[in-house]
C-alpha positions, -999 to +999 in steps of 0.1 A: -103+040+007-081+023+035-052+045+047-018+027+060+007+048+080+039+025+085+075+025+080+079-008+080+054-019+054+063+011+031+100+004+033+092-034+026+068-023-002+095-002-018+120-026-015+099-052-031+088-029-056+123-026-074+125-064-083+082-066-093+068-036-111+034-052-115+010-034-093-011-063-087+018-084-073+026-052-052-005-051-037-008-089-031+026-088-013+018-060+009-012-079+016+005-111+023+033-093+050-005-074+067-023-108+070+010-122+080+014-097+111-021-097+118-029-064+104-068-062+103-082-045+070-119-042+057-135-073+037-132-053+005-093-051+002-087-086-002-112-085-034-097-058-049-080-060-082-054-034-083-045-022-119-025+010-110+002+022-086+019+055-080+050+059-058+064+087-044+093+097-018+067+091+011+038+073-002+025+042-026-009+048-038-026+021-052-058+022-079-084+003-094-091+024-127-088+056-115-101+055-080-075+050-053-082+019-029-050+019-009-026+046+007+005+036+025+023+065+042+059+060+051+059+085+081+034+083+106+042+112+126+047+135+102+017+154+107+020+171+072+010+137+056-023+136+074-036+154+051 
């Protein structure tokens, strides 16, 4: 599982999610943003097929089936989020 801690990406995904509820579209949007910014992800991430996401106030989790593939946290400075 990959973990990204970035207010920038979390805010972008949250805004995109308002108009696009499909988890696969939201995941593709995030990957495109990461690729554009030259953020390095594992090769596996580009071939995942995400079919579910769960969003909380400070985290978005992307799932393939029941397995979490990617966590996107909003507050990288918050020590409580690291657990």
